[in-house]
N, C-alpha and C positions, 0 to 999 in steps of 0.2 A: 584642636588647633589653639584654643585658649590656654590650655595647660602648657603646650609646647612653647608658646610665646612667653608665658610667665616664667618658664624655666630659663629661656634665653635671656629674659630681662634680669632675672636674679643673678645670672653669671656676669652680665654686663655691669650690674650695680656693684658686684664684688670687685671686678677689675677696675672700674672707675674709682671706687672708694679707695682701693689700694694705691692707685696712682696719685690721687689727690692728697691722701694722707702723707705721702712722701714729702710734699711741699709745705706741710703745716709746721708751725713752730714746734720745736722739740719740747715735750713735756709728757707727763704721765698719760694724759688722755690721748695724745697723739700716738704714744707707744702702744696703748691698748687698741686704738683703732687700726694701726698698722698690723698688729698681730691678728686681730679679728678678720680684717679684710683679706689678709694673706691666706689665713687658714680657710676662709670661705671660698676664695678663688680656687685654692687647691682642691677643696672638697667638691665644688661645683664642676671643675674640669674632670676630676676623677669619675664622678657620677655620670657626666656627659659621655665620657669615654666608655664607661661600663654599659650604659643604656644603648649607645650607638652600636657598640660591638655586638649586641644581641642581633641586630637586624642587618648591619652592613659594615664594611670596612670604614673606620673613622677617617675622614678627609680623603676617602678613596684609596688609602694606602693599605696594601694587603699585609697588615701586621698579623703575626701569628695569633691564633686563638681569638680572632674577631669574625664577624658575620656568622655567629654561632648557629642561628636558626637555619640558615640556608645550608650550612655544612652538615647539619644533623636533620635535614628535612625528612629523610626516610625513617629515621629513628623516632622523630616526633610524631609522624603519621602513624606508625605502628603502635606507639604508646597511646596515642589518642584513640585509635581503633580498639586497642586492647582494653582501655579504660571504659569505653562505651559498651563493649560487648560483655565484659566480665563484671563491671561494677555499676555504671550508670544505667545502662539499659540491658541488663542480663535477662535471660529467659525467665528465670524465677520471679524477678520483680514484675515483669510484664504480665505473666500469668496470674500472679497474686493480685495485681490491680484489676485485671480483666474479670476475675472471679467476683469482685465487689460490684460489678456493673449490673444494673437492671435495665438491659437494653430495650426490651419490648415495652416495659412500663414507662421508661423515660421517653421513648419515641411516641407512645400513646399520649402522654401529658403534653409533649411538644405539639403534636398534631391537633390535640384538643384546643390548645391555645390558638393555634393558627386557624382552625375551622370555626372558632367562635367569632372571628372577624368577618364582617360582611364582604370586605374587599377580597379576602382570600377565597371565599365561596364564589364570588363573581369571577375571579381569575380561573378557578377550576372549571366553571361552566364555559368560560371563553375558550379555554383549551379544548374542552370536550366538543364544543360547537365547531371549532376549527378542524379538529380531527375528523368529525363526522362529515363536514363539508368536503374534505379532501379524500374521503374514502373512494378508491377506484372501483366503482360499481361494475364497470365493464369486465374487469378481471374477476369479479365475484360471481358472475353469472355461471361460468363453467364449474367452479367448485360447488355451487349450490346444486346444480344439475347432477353432478357426480355424486354428491352426498345423497340426493333423493334416489338416484339410480342404485347406489349401493344399499340403501335402506330397503328399497323395493325388492332387490335381488335376494337380500338376506332375510327378509321377513318370513315368518312361518304363515303362509297364506291360509292353510287349514285352521291353524290356531286362531289367527286374526279373524277369520270368517266366523268361527265358532263363538269367539268372545263378542263379536259384533252382533251376531244373531241372538245370543243370550241376553245382551243388553237391550236389543230391539224388542224381544218378547217380554222381558221383565217389565219394561216400561210401556208395554202395550202399543208400540208404535204401529204394528201391523193393523190393529183395530182403528187407530186414529187415522191412518192413511186410507183404509177402506171407507171409513165414514166420511172423510174429506172428499174422496172420489164420488161417493153416492150423493152427498149434498150438492156438489158441483153439477152432477148429472141431473138431479132434481131441479136445480135452479134453471138449467138449460131446458129441461122438459116443460117447465111451466111457462116459458116465454110464448107470447102469441105467435111470433114468427116460426117457432118450432111446430106449433099446431098446423099452420099453413103449409109448412114444408112437408110434414108427415102426410097431410091430406093429399097434397099434390102427388107425392111419390106413390101413395097407396092407390090412388085413382089410376095412375099410369100403369101400375102392375095389374090392376083389375081389368083394365082395357086390353092389355096385351096377353092376358091369361087365356089359354086354350084348353077348355074343359068340356068334354062331351057328355052325352046322355042326360039322365035326370039330374045328375050333379051339376052339369053345365047349365041346365035350365034354371036350377035354384041359384046358382052363382050369378047368372045374368040378371035374375029377378032382384037379388040383393044389390047388385051394382046399380040397378035402376032406381032403387029406393033411397040411396044415399048420394050425397054430393061431397065435394072436397072438404067443406067445412065440418060436416057431421063426421065424416070419416077421420079427419084430423083430430077432432075433439075426442072421439072414441079411443084413438091410439094414444093421445096425450094423457087421457084419464087412466088408461091401462099402464102406461109407463110410470106415472107418478105413484099409482097404487103399488106397482111392483117394487119401486124404489123404497116406498114407505115400509113394505114388508121386509125388505132387506135391512132397513134401519132399526127394525125391532130387535132389541138386545137379545131376546129369547126366541127369535124366529128360527125355525128349523133350517130353512134355506141359507140364512145368514151364517149359522153355526157350521153348516156343511161347507160353505165356501171358505170360511176362515180356517177350518180344519185342513182343507185341501191346500190353501195358501201356505200354511205352516209346514205341511208335508213337503211341498215343493221347495220351500226355503231350506229345510234340513237336507234335502237331496242336493240342492245346489251347493250348500256349505261343505258337503262331503265329497263333491265331485272334483277330484284332483285335476282332471283334464281341463275342466272349465275354469278352475282357479288359475291354472298355468296360462290358459288362453288370455284370461283377464290381465294377468301379470305381463304377458307379452305385449298386449295392446297398450297398457300404461307405459311400458318402456319405449314403445314406438312413438307415443305421443311426446315423451320427454325429449326425444331427439329431433323433433320437428323445429323448424326455424321460429314458428309462432310461439313455441314454449319458451325459447330464449328471450324473445321480445316480452313475453308475459312476465318472466322472472325479472328482467331488467326494469320493467315498468313498476312492478310491485316493490322492488328494492328502492327505486327512486321515491315512491310514495312513503315507504318506511323512513327514508332519510328526511324527507320533508316533515314528516310527523315528529321525528326526533329533534330536528332543528327548531320546530315551532314550540315543542315542549321545553326545550333548553332555553329559548328566548323568554318564554313565559316564566320559567323558574328564576331566571336571572332578574327579571323585573320584580319578582317577589322577594329578592334578596337571598336566594339560594336556601330557603328554609328547609325544603325537602332534602337537599344535599346534607345539611347538618343533621336532620332527623335520621337519614339513612346511616350517616357516620356514627351517630350516637347509638343507634340500634345495633350496629356492628360491634361497637365497643362494649355495650352491655352484654351482647351475646358472648363475646370473648371473655369478659370479666366473670361471667357466670360459670366458667369452667376453669377454676384456678389450677387444677392439675394439668390441663392442656397448656395453659399459659406458662407454667413452670417448666413443662417439657420443652416448649419452644425456646424459653430462656436458656435452658441447658444446651439445647442443640445449637443455638446461635452463639453462645459463649464458647462452646466446644469448637465450632467451625472457626471462630476468630482466633482462639488460642492455637488451634492447629495451624492456621495460616501464619500466625506470629512465629511459631516454632519453626515452620518450614522455611520461612523467609528471614529469620533472625540474622543470618549471615549477611544479608543484603545491607544491613545498617552499616557495618564496617566497610563493606564494599563500596557503598555510596559515599561514605566519608573519604575513603582512599581515592576513588575516582575523581571526586570533586577537587581534592587537594592536588592530585597529580595533574589535573587539567590546567591548574594555574601556573603561570610562569613565575620566576623569582620576584619580579616587581609586584605582581598582584598579590602574592602570598605575604610579602612584607607589608604591603599597604593594608591588607586585611588584618594582620596581627597588630599593626600599629593602631588601627582603628578600634580594635577591641581592647587592647591592654596598654596602648601607648599613653593614655591619659594618666593612668596610675604610675607608669614608669617616669613620666615627666615630673610628677610630684616628687619622685625620689631625687631628681636633680635639684629641685627647689629645696627640699629638706636637707640635701647634702650641703648646699651653699649656706643655708641658715645655720645648720648645726655646726658646720666648719667655722663660721663666724663666731658663734658662741664659744666653741672649744678654743679658738684662737685667743679670745679675750681671757678665758680662764687660764690658759697656759702663760699668757703675758703677765697676768697677775702673779702667777707662781714665780715667774722670773724676777718680778719686782721684789718679792719677799724672799 
């Protein structure tokens, strides 16, 4: 608007100067001023007409060869589209520029700068906490159960049992379990109340036993010689002694029992019928209502744990987040061949996208221009190039003024 006003002022100055100079005393200077202002007025009017004729009809009069831009709107649009597609933004120039890009390395540098800021790490943790808090755990119960069911249905039960048994035997878990059971049994047998219980039970059995003949006489004589306390002590001593013999690493009975345990374990691991039965029992348990509640409860515990860890990490400034990011970057950087492969694939995808959608550039320009009415188009063009065109009017008035003085001088001589 400043240049437009200046152009109008220059034209007014030339007109006013011309009128005023007509009333000045006649002399050489007045003659020169009249010639200069006259030529400046003509030049300013001519350039005003020319500039105005580009955008609209001067004074609203439909003079031929005016409002040139609107009359040639379609040609201008096609020329603009053609220039952009074939010269300014042609496929070759776009592809050439894309080949120079290091997209992954550039993105890595940008992310590193961002992740080095404490505020960014805190925002990442805030977003993570918000996402964790909004997880629909009720909807996750069924997928978890289905995943567990699919795994159990598809697992090789015989192979899994064989691997589990191999691991159990290699780590001597059967021996540890056997010793644990024996030690618990020994602890129980050594208790005073165990002696009392064994004595009471034994005396009851002796009292109720019906044995005849000489054996019965001897049996009754033995029962009369002992009481509950003595009988309980005898049984307790025998129990502890028997358990101690089984705890002996080289005892024959111990080794025989362990051999029998191992044989039974191998038989169970190879029994397809029993394994399928176990599989079926596990699947039935999965479909119980209590299992869904169990999964939901543990998912909630997992969420609470994740939220607590996220809050703790945020209070520490997100250092673990940065360390994880740095470790990931180092891991990627340690494989330059893979990084280069990713670069090539990324560039290739973008170049293919650019080639496939290159026609959309011209289509976008054409659609946007055609969407404008005449007034909007003229306003846009005047906004972009009107300033320079208004200076043409100023230059026309000034140059006309100077040329008019020169021509007046020529007339004088």
